[in-house]
mmCIF file of the protein (N, C-alpha, C, O) and its ligand, coordinates in Angstrom:
data_MODEL
# 
_entry.id   MODEL 
# 
loop_
_entity.id 
_entity.type 
_entity.pdbx_number_of_molecules 
1 polymer     1 
2 non-polymer 1 
# 
_entity_poly.entity_id                      1 
_entity_poly.type                           'polypeptide(L)' 
_entity_poly.nstd_linkage                   no 
_entity_poly.nstd_monomer                   no 
_entity_poly.pdbx_seq_one_letter_code       
;(UNK)(UNK)(UNK)(UNK)(UNK)(UNK)(UNK)(UNK)(UNK)(UNK)(UNK)(UNK)(UNK)(UNK)(UNK)(UNK)
(UNK)(UNK)(UNK)(UNK)(UNK)(UNK)(UNK)(UNK)(UNK)(UNK)(UNK)(UNK)(UNK)(UNK)(UNK)(UNK)
(UNK)(UNK)(UNK)(UNK)(UNK)(UNK)(UNK)(UNK)(UNK)(UNK)(UNK)(UNK)(UNK)(UNK)(UNK)(UNK)
(UNK)(UNK)(UNK)
;
_entity_poly.pdbx_seq_one_letter_code_can   XXXXXXXXXXXXXXXXXXXXXXXXXXXXXXXXXXXXXXXXXXXXXXXXXXX 
_entity_poly.pdbx_strand_id                 A 
# 
loop_
_entity_poly_seq.entity_id 
_entity_poly_seq.num 
_entity_poly_seq.mon_id 
_entity_poly_seq.hetero 
1 1  UNK n 
1 2  UNK n 
1 3  UNK n 
1 4  UNK n 
1 5  UNK n 
1 6  UNK n 
1 7  UNK n 
1 8  UNK n 
1 9  UNK n 
1 10 UNK n 
1 11 UNK n 
1 12 UNK n 
1 13 UNK n 
1 14 UNK n 
1 15 UNK n 
1 16 UNK n 
1 17 UNK n 
1 18 UNK n 
1 19 UNK n 
1 20 UNK n 
1 21 UNK n 
1 22 UNK n 
1 23 UNK n 
1 24 UNK n 
1 25 UNK n 
1 26 UNK n 
1 27 UNK n 
1 28 UNK n 
1 29 UNK n 
1 30 UNK n 
1 31 UNK n 
1 32 UNK n 
1 33 UNK n 
1 34 UNK n 
1 35 UNK n 
1 36 UNK n 
1 37 UNK n 
1 38 UNK n 
1 39 UNK n 
1 40 UNK n 
1 41 UNK n 
1 42 UNK n 
1 43 UNK n 
1 44 UNK n 
1 45 UNK n 
1 46 UNK n 
1 47 UNK n 
1 48 UNK n 
1 49 UNK n 
1 50 UNK n 
1 51 UNK n 
# 
loop_
_struct_asym.id 
_struct_asym.entity_id 
A 1 
B 2 
# 
loop_
_chem_comp.id 
_chem_comp.type 
_chem_comp.mon_nstd_flag 
UNK 'L-peptide linking' . 
ZN  non-polymer         . 
# 
_pdbx_entity_nonpoly.entity_id   2 
_pdbx_entity_nonpoly.name        ? 
_pdbx_entity_nonpoly.comp_id     ZN 
# 
_pdbx_nonpoly_scheme.asym_id         B 
_pdbx_nonpoly_scheme.entity_id       2 
_pdbx_nonpoly_scheme.mon_id          ZN 
_pdbx_nonpoly_scheme.ndb_seq_num     1 
_pdbx_nonpoly_scheme.pdb_seq_num     101 
_pdbx_nonpoly_scheme.auth_seq_num    101 
_pdbx_nonpoly_scheme.pdb_mon_id      ZN 
_pdbx_nonpoly_scheme.auth_mon_id     ZN 
_pdbx_nonpoly_scheme.pdb_strand_id   A 
_pdbx_nonpoly_scheme.pdb_ins_code    . 
# 
loop_
_atom_site.group_PDB 
_atom_site.id 
_atom_site.type_symbol 
_atom_site.label_atom_id 
_atom_site.label_alt_id 
_atom_site.label_comp_id 
_atom_site.label_asym_id 
_atom_site.label_entity_id 
_atom_site.label_seq_id 
_atom_site.pdbx_PDB_ins_code 
_atom_site.Cartn_x 
_atom_site.Cartn_y 
_atom_site.Cartn_z 
_atom_site.occupancy 
_atom_site.B_iso_or_equiv 
_atom_site.pdbx_formal_charge 
_atom_site.auth_seq_id 
_atom_site.auth_comp_id 
_atom_site.auth_asym_id 
_atom_site.auth_atom_id 
_atom_site.pdbx_PDB_model_num 
ATOM   1   N  N  . UNK A 1 1  ? -105.599 64.629  131.846 1.00 0.00 ? 1   UNK A N  1 
ATOM   2   C  CA . UNK A 1 1  ? -106.423 64.826  133.012 1.00 0.00 ? 1   UNK A CA 1 
ATOM   3   C  C  . UNK A 1 1  ? -107.849 64.703  132.597 1.00 0.00 ? 1   UNK A C  1 
ATOM   4   O  O  . UNK A 1 1  ? -108.391 65.361  131.709 1.00 0.00 ? 1   UNK A O  1 
ATOM   5   N  N  . UNK A 1 2  ? -108.381 63.807  133.322 1.00 0.00 ? 2   UNK A N  1 
ATOM   6   C  CA . UNK A 1 2  ? -109.967 63.599  133.050 1.00 0.00 ? 2   UNK A CA 1 
ATOM   7   C  C  . UNK A 1 2  ? -110.845 64.802  133.458 1.00 0.00 ? 2   UNK A C  1 
ATOM   8   O  O  . UNK A 1 2  ? -110.630 65.497  134.450 1.00 0.00 ? 2   UNK A O  1 
ATOM   9   N  N  . UNK A 1 3  ? -111.717 64.947  132.704 1.00 0.00 ? 3   UNK A N  1 
ATOM   10  C  CA . UNK A 1 3  ? -112.760 66.170  132.947 1.00 0.00 ? 3   UNK A CA 1 
ATOM   11  C  C  . UNK A 1 3  ? -113.775 65.671  133.845 1.00 0.00 ? 3   UNK A C  1 
ATOM   12  O  O  . UNK A 1 3  ? -114.909 65.516  133.393 1.00 0.00 ? 3   UNK A O  1 
ATOM   13  N  N  . UNK A 1 4  ? -113.505 65.368  135.178 1.00 0.00 ? 4   UNK A N  1 
ATOM   14  C  CA . UNK A 1 4  ? -114.412 64.818  136.000 1.00 0.00 ? 4   UNK A CA 1 
ATOM   15  C  C  . UNK A 1 4  ? -115.202 65.609  136.917 1.00 0.00 ? 4   UNK A C  1 
ATOM   16  O  O  . UNK A 1 4  ? -115.893 65.102  137.801 1.00 0.00 ? 4   UNK A O  1 
ATOM   17  N  N  . UNK A 1 5  ? -115.101 66.851  136.708 1.00 0.00 ? 5   UNK A N  1 
ATOM   18  C  CA . UNK A 1 5  ? -115.973 67.805  137.451 1.00 0.00 ? 5   UNK A CA 1 
ATOM   19  C  C  . UNK A 1 5  ? -117.234 68.412  136.696 1.00 0.00 ? 5   UNK A C  1 
ATOM   20  O  O  . UNK A 1 5  ? -117.167 69.261  135.807 1.00 0.00 ? 5   UNK A O  1 
ATOM   21  N  N  . UNK A 1 6  ? -118.367 67.850  137.186 1.00 0.00 ? 6   UNK A N  1 
ATOM   22  C  CA . UNK A 1 6  ? -119.737 68.388  136.581 1.00 0.00 ? 6   UNK A CA 1 
ATOM   23  C  C  . UNK A 1 6  ? -120.193 69.574  137.288 1.00 0.00 ? 6   UNK A C  1 
ATOM   24  O  O  . UNK A 1 6  ? -120.260 69.592  138.517 1.00 0.00 ? 6   UNK A O  1 
ATOM   25  N  N  . UNK A 1 7  ? -120.502 70.547  136.571 1.00 0.00 ? 7   UNK A N  1 
ATOM   26  C  CA . UNK A 1 7  ? -121.064 71.690  137.189 1.00 0.00 ? 7   UNK A CA 1 
ATOM   27  C  C  . UNK A 1 7  ? -122.524 71.682  136.829 1.00 0.00 ? 7   UNK A C  1 
ATOM   28  O  O  . UNK A 1 7  ? -122.916 72.346  135.870 1.00 0.00 ? 7   UNK A O  1 
ATOM   29  N  N  . UNK A 1 8  ? -123.401 70.907  137.608 1.00 0.00 ? 8   UNK A N  1 
ATOM   30  C  CA . UNK A 1 8  ? -124.726 70.707  137.129 1.00 0.00 ? 8   UNK A CA 1 
ATOM   31  C  C  . UNK A 1 8  ? -125.724 71.404  137.927 1.00 0.00 ? 8   UNK A C  1 
ATOM   32  O  O  . UNK A 1 8  ? -126.875 71.559  137.518 1.00 0.00 ? 8   UNK A O  1 
ATOM   33  N  N  . UNK A 1 9  ? -125.264 71.879  139.193 1.00 0.00 ? 9   UNK A N  1 
ATOM   34  C  CA . UNK A 1 9  ? -126.146 72.697  139.925 1.00 0.00 ? 9   UNK A CA 1 
ATOM   35  C  C  . UNK A 1 9  ? -125.964 74.209  139.847 1.00 0.00 ? 9   UNK A C  1 
ATOM   36  O  O  . UNK A 1 9  ? -125.549 74.852  140.811 1.00 0.00 ? 9   UNK A O  1 
ATOM   37  N  N  . UNK A 1 10 ? -126.265 74.728  138.749 1.00 0.00 ? 10  UNK A N  1 
ATOM   38  C  CA . UNK A 1 10 ? -126.103 76.056  138.544 1.00 0.00 ? 10  UNK A CA 1 
ATOM   39  C  C  . UNK A 1 10 ? -127.413 76.729  139.003 1.00 0.00 ? 10  UNK A C  1 
ATOM   40  O  O  . UNK A 1 10 ? -128.225 77.149  138.179 1.00 0.00 ? 10  UNK A O  1 
ATOM   41  N  N  . UNK A 1 11 ? -127.589 76.816  140.227 1.00 0.00 ? 11  UNK A N  1 
ATOM   42  C  CA . UNK A 1 11 ? -128.817 77.361  140.588 1.00 0.00 ? 11  UNK A CA 1 
ATOM   43  C  C  . UNK A 1 11 ? -128.644 78.859  141.459 1.00 0.00 ? 11  UNK A C  1 
ATOM   44  O  O  . UNK A 1 11 ? -129.505 79.366  142.178 1.00 0.00 ? 11  UNK A O  1 
ATOM   45  N  N  . UNK A 1 12 ? -127.485 79.315  141.213 1.00 0.00 ? 12  UNK A N  1 
ATOM   46  C  CA . UNK A 1 12 ? -127.124 80.468  141.846 1.00 0.00 ? 12  UNK A CA 1 
ATOM   47  C  C  . UNK A 1 12 ? -127.985 81.794  141.468 1.00 0.00 ? 12  UNK A C  1 
ATOM   48  O  O  . UNK A 1 12 ? -128.145 82.764  142.209 1.00 0.00 ? 12  UNK A O  1 
ATOM   49  N  N  . UNK A 1 13 ? -128.496 81.633  140.178 1.00 0.00 ? 13  UNK A N  1 
ATOM   50  C  CA . UNK A 1 13 ? -129.423 82.776  139.682 1.00 0.00 ? 13  UNK A CA 1 
ATOM   51  C  C  . UNK A 1 13 ? -130.509 82.293  138.978 1.00 0.00 ? 13  UNK A C  1 
ATOM   52  O  O  . UNK A 1 13 ? -130.587 82.325  137.750 1.00 0.00 ? 13  UNK A O  1 
ATOM   53  N  N  . UNK A 1 14 ? -131.443 81.796  139.803 1.00 0.00 ? 14  UNK A N  1 
ATOM   54  C  CA . UNK A 1 14 ? -132.578 81.151  139.281 1.00 0.00 ? 14  UNK A CA 1 
ATOM   55  C  C  . UNK A 1 14 ? -133.939 82.077  139.422 1.00 0.00 ? 14  UNK A C  1 
ATOM   56  O  O  . UNK A 1 14 ? -135.081 81.719  139.133 1.00 0.00 ? 14  UNK A O  1 
ATOM   57  N  N  . UNK A 1 15 ? -133.547 83.286  139.911 1.00 0.00 ? 15  UNK A N  1 
ATOM   58  C  CA . UNK A 1 15 ? -134.835 84.158  140.002 1.00 0.00 ? 15  UNK A CA 1 
ATOM   59  C  C  . UNK A 1 15 ? -134.849 85.184  138.833 1.00 0.00 ? 15  UNK A C  1 
ATOM   60  O  O  . UNK A 1 15 ? -133.833 85.598  138.274 1.00 0.00 ? 15  UNK A O  1 
ATOM   61  N  N  . UNK A 1 16 ? -136.037 85.518  138.554 1.00 0.00 ? 16  UNK A N  1 
ATOM   62  C  CA . UNK A 1 16 ? -136.324 86.460  137.414 1.00 0.00 ? 16  UNK A CA 1 
ATOM   63  C  C  . UNK A 1 16 ? -136.989 87.596  137.918 1.00 0.00 ? 16  UNK A C  1 
ATOM   64  O  O  . UNK A 1 16 ? -137.482 87.599  139.046 1.00 0.00 ? 16  UNK A O  1 
ATOM   65  N  N  . UNK A 1 17 ? -137.038 88.679  137.061 1.00 0.00 ? 17  UNK A N  1 
ATOM   66  C  CA . UNK A 1 17 ? -137.830 89.870  137.491 1.00 0.00 ? 17  UNK A CA 1 
ATOM   67  C  C  . UNK A 1 17 ? -139.078 89.825  136.787 1.00 0.00 ? 17  UNK A C  1 
ATOM   68  O  O  . UNK A 1 17 ? -139.072 89.532  135.591 1.00 0.00 ? 17  UNK A O  1 
ATOM   69  N  N  . UNK A 1 18 ? -140.138 90.077  137.382 1.00 0.00 ? 18  UNK A N  1 
ATOM   70  C  CA . UNK A 1 18 ? -141.423 90.054  136.865 1.00 0.00 ? 18  UNK A CA 1 
ATOM   71  C  C  . UNK A 1 18 ? -142.015 91.543  136.994 1.00 0.00 ? 18  UNK A C  1 
ATOM   72  O  O  . UNK A 1 18 ? -141.833 92.224  138.003 1.00 0.00 ? 18  UNK A O  1 
ATOM   73  N  N  . UNK A 1 19 ? -142.676 91.944  135.976 1.00 0.00 ? 19  UNK A N  1 
ATOM   74  C  CA . UNK A 1 19 ? -143.216 93.256  136.010 1.00 0.00 ? 19  UNK A CA 1 
ATOM   75  C  C  . UNK A 1 19 ? -144.796 93.265  135.855 1.00 0.00 ? 19  UNK A C  1 
ATOM   76  O  O  . UNK A 1 19 ? -145.347 92.536  135.031 1.00 0.00 ? 19  UNK A O  1 
ATOM   77  N  N  . UNK A 1 20 ? -145.425 94.036  136.602 1.00 0.00 ? 20  UNK A N  1 
ATOM   78  C  CA . UNK A 1 20 ? -147.037 94.108  136.466 1.00 0.00 ? 20  UNK A CA 1 
ATOM   79  C  C  . UNK A 1 20 ? -147.399 94.817  135.272 1.00 0.00 ? 20  UNK A C  1 
ATOM   80  O  O  . UNK A 1 20 ? -146.903 95.902  134.968 1.00 0.00 ? 20  UNK A O  1 
ATOM   81  N  N  . UNK A 1 21 ? -148.322 94.166  134.546 1.00 0.00 ? 21  UNK A N  1 
ATOM   82  C  CA . UNK A 1 21 ? -148.500 94.865  133.189 1.00 0.00 ? 21  UNK A CA 1 
ATOM   83  C  C  . UNK A 1 21 ? -149.471 96.027  133.421 1.00 0.00 ? 21  UNK A C  1 
ATOM   84  O  O  . UNK A 1 21 ? -149.730 96.793  132.494 1.00 0.00 ? 21  UNK A O  1 
ATOM   85  N  N  . UNK A 1 22 ? -149.995 96.173  134.598 1.00 0.00 ? 22  UNK A N  1 
ATOM   86  C  CA . UNK A 1 22 ? -150.999 97.442  134.879 1.00 0.00 ? 22  UNK A CA 1 
ATOM   87  C  C  . UNK A 1 22 ? -150.381 98.469  135.691 1.00 0.00 ? 22  UNK A C  1 
ATOM   88  O  O  . UNK A 1 22 ? -150.527 99.643  135.348 1.00 0.00 ? 22  UNK A O  1 
ATOM   89  N  N  . UNK A 1 23 ? -149.668 98.162  136.785 1.00 0.00 ? 23  UNK A N  1 
ATOM   90  C  CA . UNK A 1 23 ? -149.052 99.294  137.564 1.00 0.00 ? 23  UNK A CA 1 
ATOM   91  C  C  . UNK A 1 23 ? -147.520 99.447  137.358 1.00 0.00 ? 23  UNK A C  1 
ATOM   92  O  O  . UNK A 1 23 ? -146.936 100.472 137.710 1.00 0.00 ? 23  UNK A O  1 
ATOM   93  N  N  . UNK A 1 24 ? -146.878 98.379  136.767 1.00 0.00 ? 24  UNK A N  1 
ATOM   94  C  CA . UNK A 1 24 ? -145.489 98.431  136.571 1.00 0.00 ? 24  UNK A CA 1 
ATOM   95  C  C  . UNK A 1 24 ? -144.611 98.065  137.785 1.00 0.00 ? 24  UNK A C  1 
ATOM   96  O  O  . UNK A 1 24 ? -143.389 98.217  137.806 1.00 0.00 ? 24  UNK A O  1 
ATOM   97  N  N  . UNK A 1 25 ? -145.295 97.607  138.712 1.00 0.00 ? 25  UNK A N  1 
ATOM   98  C  CA . UNK A 1 25 ? -144.590 97.072  139.958 1.00 0.00 ? 25  UNK A CA 1 
ATOM   99  C  C  . UNK A 1 25 ? -143.606 95.858  139.456 1.00 0.00 ? 25  UNK A C  1 
ATOM   100 O  O  . UNK A 1 25 ? -143.912 94.956  138.677 1.00 0.00 ? 25  UNK A O  1 
ATOM   101 N  N  . UNK A 1 26 ? -142.396 96.062  140.077 1.00 0.00 ? 26  UNK A N  1 
ATOM   102 C  CA . UNK A 1 26 ? -141.302 94.945  139.774 1.00 0.00 ? 26  UNK A CA 1 
ATOM   103 C  C  . UNK A 1 26 ? -141.167 94.112  140.868 1.00 0.00 ? 26  UNK A C  1 
ATOM   104 O  O  . UNK A 1 26 ? -141.002 94.625  141.974 1.00 0.00 ? 26  UNK A O  1 
ATOM   105 N  N  . UNK A 1 27 ? -141.214 92.785  140.729 1.00 0.00 ? 27  UNK A N  1 
ATOM   106 C  CA . UNK A 1 27 ? -140.977 91.928  141.803 1.00 0.00 ? 27  UNK A CA 1 
ATOM   107 C  C  . UNK A 1 27 ? -139.964 90.934  141.293 1.00 0.00 ? 27  UNK A C  1 
ATOM   108 O  O  . UNK A 1 27 ? -139.955 90.651  140.095 1.00 0.00 ? 27  UNK A O  1 
ATOM   109 N  N  . UNK A 1 28 ? -139.029 90.337  142.218 1.00 0.00 ? 28  UNK A N  1 
ATOM   110 C  CA . UNK A 1 28 ? -138.163 89.329  141.873 1.00 0.00 ? 28  UNK A CA 1 
ATOM   111 C  C  . UNK A 1 28 ? -138.663 88.011  142.432 1.00 0.00 ? 28  UNK A C  1 
ATOM   112 O  O  . UNK A 1 28 ? -138.967 87.940  143.622 1.00 0.00 ? 28  UNK A O  1 
ATOM   113 N  N  . UNK A 1 29 ? -138.759 86.977  141.632 1.00 0.00 ? 29  UNK A N  1 
ATOM   114 C  CA . UNK A 1 29 ? -139.233 85.691  142.241 1.00 0.00 ? 29  UNK A CA 1 
ATOM   115 C  C  . UNK A 1 29 ? -138.642 84.498  141.404 1.00 0.00 ? 29  UNK A C  1 
ATOM   116 O  O  . UNK A 1 29 ? -137.998 84.723  140.379 1.00 0.00 ? 29  UNK A O  1 
ATOM   117 N  N  . UNK A 1 30 ? -138.847 83.376  141.809 1.00 0.00 ? 30  UNK A N  1 
ATOM   118 C  CA . UNK A 1 30 ? -138.429 82.105  141.097 1.00 0.00 ? 30  UNK A CA 1 
ATOM   119 C  C  . UNK A 1 30 ? -139.370 81.804  140.127 1.00 0.00 ? 30  UNK A C  1 
ATOM   120 O  O  . UNK A 1 30 ? -139.063 81.342  139.028 1.00 0.00 ? 30  UNK A O  1 
ATOM   121 N  N  . UNK A 1 31 ? -140.616 82.068  140.516 1.00 0.00 ? 31  UNK A N  1 
ATOM   122 C  CA . UNK A 1 31 ? -141.776 81.648  139.491 1.00 0.00 ? 31  UNK A CA 1 
ATOM   123 C  C  . UNK A 1 31 ? -142.687 82.765  139.463 1.00 0.00 ? 31  UNK A C  1 
ATOM   124 O  O  . UNK A 1 31 ? -142.664 83.650  140.318 1.00 0.00 ? 31  UNK A O  1 
ATOM   125 N  N  . UNK A 1 32 ? -143.472 82.738  138.509 1.00 0.00 ? 32  UNK A N  1 
ATOM   126 C  CA . UNK A 1 32 ? -144.524 83.871  138.338 1.00 0.00 ? 32  UNK A CA 1 
ATOM   127 C  C  . UNK A 1 32 ? -145.307 84.258  139.454 1.00 0.00 ? 32  UNK A C  1 
ATOM   128 O  O  . UNK A 1 32 ? -146.144 83.433  139.819 1.00 0.00 ? 32  UNK A O  1 
ATOM   129 N  N  . UNK A 1 33 ? -145.223 85.385  140.115 1.00 0.00 ? 33  UNK A N  1 
ATOM   130 C  CA . UNK A 1 33 ? -145.982 85.716  141.214 1.00 0.00 ? 33  UNK A CA 1 
ATOM   131 C  C  . UNK A 1 33 ? -147.561 85.550  141.128 1.00 0.00 ? 33  UNK A C  1 
ATOM   132 O  O  . UNK A 1 33 ? -148.249 85.333  142.125 1.00 0.00 ? 33  UNK A O  1 
ATOM   133 N  N  . UNK A 1 34 ? -148.090 85.677  139.788 1.00 0.00 ? 34  UNK A N  1 
ATOM   134 C  CA . UNK A 1 34 ? -149.436 85.382  139.611 1.00 0.00 ? 34  UNK A CA 1 
ATOM   135 C  C  . UNK A 1 34 ? -150.085 86.759  139.551 1.00 0.00 ? 34  UNK A C  1 
ATOM   136 O  O  . UNK A 1 34 ? -150.019 87.460  138.542 1.00 0.00 ? 34  UNK A O  1 
ATOM   137 N  N  . UNK A 1 35 ? -150.750 87.142  140.729 1.00 0.00 ? 35  UNK A N  1 
ATOM   138 C  CA . UNK A 1 35 ? -151.389 88.490  140.647 1.00 0.00 ? 35  UNK A CA 1 
ATOM   139 C  C  . UNK A 1 35 ? -150.638 89.563  141.369 1.00 0.00 ? 35  UNK A C  1 
ATOM   140 O  O  . UNK A 1 35 ? -149.997 89.262  142.376 1.00 0.00 ? 35  UNK A O  1 
ATOM   141 N  N  . UNK A 1 36 ? -150.668 90.771  140.937 1.00 0.00 ? 36  UNK A N  1 
ATOM   142 C  CA . UNK A 1 36 ? -149.975 91.924  141.504 1.00 0.00 ? 36  UNK A CA 1 
ATOM   143 C  C  . UNK A 1 36 ? -150.821 92.130  142.983 1.00 0.00 ? 36  UNK A C  1 
ATOM   144 O  O  . UNK A 1 36 ? -152.050 92.128  143.054 1.00 0.00 ? 36  UNK A O  1 
ATOM   145 N  N  . UNK A 1 37 ? -150.021 92.285  143.987 1.00 0.00 ? 37  UNK A N  1 
ATOM   146 C  CA . UNK A 1 37 ? -150.722 92.441  145.193 1.00 0.00 ? 37  UNK A CA 1 
ATOM   147 C  C  . UNK A 1 37 ? -151.252 93.889  145.348 1.00 0.00 ? 37  UNK A C  1 
ATOM   148 O  O  . UNK A 1 37 ? -152.171 94.167  146.118 1.00 0.00 ? 37  UNK A O  1 
ATOM   149 N  N  . UNK A 1 38 ? -150.612 94.799  144.565 1.00 0.00 ? 38  UNK A N  1 
ATOM   150 C  CA . UNK A 1 38 ? -151.003 96.144  144.617 1.00 0.00 ? 38  UNK A CA 1 
ATOM   151 C  C  . UNK A 1 38 ? -152.234 96.389  143.696 1.00 0.00 ? 38  UNK A C  1 
ATOM   152 O  O  . UNK A 1 38 ? -153.033 97.219  144.130 1.00 0.00 ? 38  UNK A O  1 
ATOM   153 N  N  . UNK A 1 39 ? -152.522 95.816  142.514 1.00 0.00 ? 39  UNK A N  1 
ATOM   154 C  CA . UNK A 1 39 ? -153.683 96.191  141.785 1.00 0.00 ? 39  UNK A CA 1 
ATOM   155 C  C  . UNK A 1 39 ? -154.254 94.906  141.262 1.00 0.00 ? 39  UNK A C  1 
ATOM   156 O  O  . UNK A 1 39 ? -155.355 94.971  140.716 1.00 0.00 ? 39  UNK A O  1 
ATOM   157 N  N  . UNK A 1 40 ? -153.639 93.728  141.358 1.00 0.00 ? 40  UNK A N  1 
ATOM   158 C  CA . UNK A 1 40 ? -154.350 92.542  140.898 1.00 0.00 ? 40  UNK A CA 1 
ATOM   159 C  C  . UNK A 1 40 ? -154.110 92.234  139.414 1.00 0.00 ? 40  UNK A C  1 
ATOM   160 O  O  . UNK A 1 40 ? -154.822 91.405  138.849 1.00 0.00 ? 40  UNK A O  1 
ATOM   161 N  N  . UNK A 1 41 ? -153.087 92.904  138.740 1.00 0.00 ? 41  UNK A N  1 
ATOM   162 C  CA . UNK A 1 41 ? -152.797 92.733  137.503 1.00 0.00 ? 41  UNK A CA 1 
ATOM   163 C  C  . UNK A 1 41 ? -151.828 91.577  137.220 1.00 0.00 ? 41  UNK A C  1 
ATOM   164 O  O  . UNK A 1 41 ? -151.168 91.066  138.125 1.00 0.00 ? 41  UNK A O  1 
ATOM   165 N  N  . UNK A 1 42 ? -151.767 91.212  136.052 1.00 0.00 ? 42  UNK A N  1 
ATOM   166 C  CA . UNK A 1 42 ? -150.884 90.056  135.717 1.00 0.00 ? 42  UNK A CA 1 
ATOM   167 C  C  . UNK A 1 42 ? -149.361 90.484  135.559 1.00 0.00 ? 42  UNK A C  1 
ATOM   168 O  O  . UNK A 1 42 ? -149.073 91.585  135.090 1.00 0.00 ? 42  UNK A O  1 
ATOM   169 N  N  . UNK A 1 43 ? -148.429 89.597  135.956 1.00 0.00 ? 43  UNK A N  1 
ATOM   170 C  CA . UNK A 1 43 ? -147.107 89.897  135.740 1.00 0.00 ? 43  UNK A CA 1 
ATOM   171 C  C  . UNK A 1 43 ? -146.621 89.260  134.462 1.00 0.00 ? 43  UNK A C  1 
ATOM   172 O  O  . UNK A 1 43 ? -147.226 88.302  133.980 1.00 0.00 ? 43  UNK A O  1 
ATOM   173 N  N  . UNK A 1 44 ? -145.558 89.762  133.913 1.00 0.00 ? 44  UNK A N  1 
ATOM   174 C  CA . UNK A 1 44 ? -144.900 89.031  132.760 1.00 0.00 ? 44  UNK A CA 1 
ATOM   175 C  C  . UNK A 1 44 ? -143.387 89.036  133.193 1.00 0.00 ? 44  UNK A C  1 
ATOM   176 O  O  . UNK A 1 44 ? -142.889 89.888  133.928 1.00 0.00 ? 44  UNK A O  1 
ATOM   177 N  N  . UNK A 1 45 ? -142.748 88.005  132.655 1.00 0.00 ? 45  UNK A N  1 
ATOM   178 C  CA . UNK A 1 45 ? -141.252 87.848  132.927 1.00 0.00 ? 45  UNK A CA 1 
ATOM   179 C  C  . UNK A 1 45 ? -140.406 88.802  132.023 1.00 0.00 ? 45  UNK A C  1 
ATOM   180 O  O  . UNK A 1 45 ? -140.364 88.704  130.796 1.00 0.00 ? 45  UNK A O  1 
ATOM   181 N  N  . UNK A 1 46 ? -139.736 89.736  132.763 1.00 0.00 ? 46  UNK A N  1 
ATOM   182 C  CA . UNK A 1 46 ? -138.963 90.632  132.014 1.00 0.00 ? 46  UNK A CA 1 
ATOM   183 C  C  . UNK A 1 46 ? -137.825 89.996  131.168 1.00 0.00 ? 46  UNK A C  1 
ATOM   184 O  O  . UNK A 1 46 ? -137.357 90.444  130.121 1.00 0.00 ? 46  UNK A O  1 
ATOM   185 N  N  . UNK A 1 47 ? -137.493 88.928  131.789 1.00 0.00 ? 47  UNK A N  1 
ATOM   186 C  CA . UNK A 1 47 ? -136.286 88.418  131.085 1.00 0.00 ? 47  UNK A CA 1 
ATOM   187 C  C  . UNK A 1 47 ? -136.604 87.465  129.783 1.00 0.00 ? 47  UNK A C  1 
ATOM   188 O  O  . UNK A 1 47 ? -135.736 86.860  129.155 1.00 0.00 ? 47  UNK A O  1 
ATOM   189 N  N  . UNK A 1 48 ? -137.960 87.447  129.508 1.00 0.00 ? 48  UNK A N  1 
ATOM   190 C  CA . UNK A 1 48 ? -138.316 86.804  128.240 1.00 0.00 ? 48  UNK A CA 1 
ATOM   191 C  C  . UNK A 1 48 ? -139.030 87.847  127.409 1.00 0.00 ? 48  UNK A C  1 
ATOM   192 O  O  . UNK A 1 48 ? -139.533 88.882  127.846 1.00 0.00 ? 48  UNK A O  1 
ATOM   193 N  N  . UNK A 1 49 ? -139.007 87.444  126.179 1.00 0.00 ? 49  UNK A N  1 
ATOM   194 C  CA . UNK A 1 49 ? -139.605 88.362  125.220 1.00 0.00 ? 49  UNK A CA 1 
ATOM   195 C  C  . UNK A 1 49 ? -141.064 88.364  125.182 1.00 0.00 ? 49  UNK A C  1 
ATOM   196 O  O  . UNK A 1 49 ? -141.676 87.296  125.185 1.00 0.00 ? 49  UNK A O  1 
ATOM   197 N  N  . UNK A 1 50 ? -141.637 89.443  125.149 1.00 0.00 ? 50  UNK A N  1 
ATOM   198 C  CA . UNK A 1 50 ? -143.066 89.520  125.177 1.00 0.00 ? 50  UNK A CA 1 
ATOM   199 C  C  . UNK A 1 50 ? -143.637 89.622  123.737 1.00 0.00 ? 50  UNK A C  1 
ATOM   200 O  O  . UNK A 1 50 ? -143.227 90.416  122.890 1.00 0.00 ? 50  UNK A O  1 
ATOM   201 N  N  . UNK A 1 51 ? -144.656 88.703  123.563 1.00 0.00 ? 51  UNK A N  1 
ATOM   202 C  CA . UNK A 1 51 ? -145.209 88.633  122.247 1.00 0.00 ? 51  UNK A CA 1 
ATOM   203 C  C  . UNK A 1 51 ? -146.518 89.472  122.104 1.00 0.00 ? 51  UNK A C  1 
ATOM   204 O  O  . UNK A 1 51 ? -147.112 89.510  121.026 1.00 0.00 ? 51  UNK A O  1 
HETATM 205 ZN ZN . ZN  B 2 .  ? -149.852 95.965  139.617 1.00 0.00 2 101 ZN  A ZN 1 
# 
């Protein structure tokens, strides 16, 4: 049986959690929210290791 089914659109879970470095606010977004709406701090992606 040929392997003809490609699962190429695995976009069911493309969002990440971002945490504000200043106030700790957590937001879920597809891309970095930029500035925290609460304090204007920077977000970092919680799914990635922070250096
Ligand atoms: Zn904040």
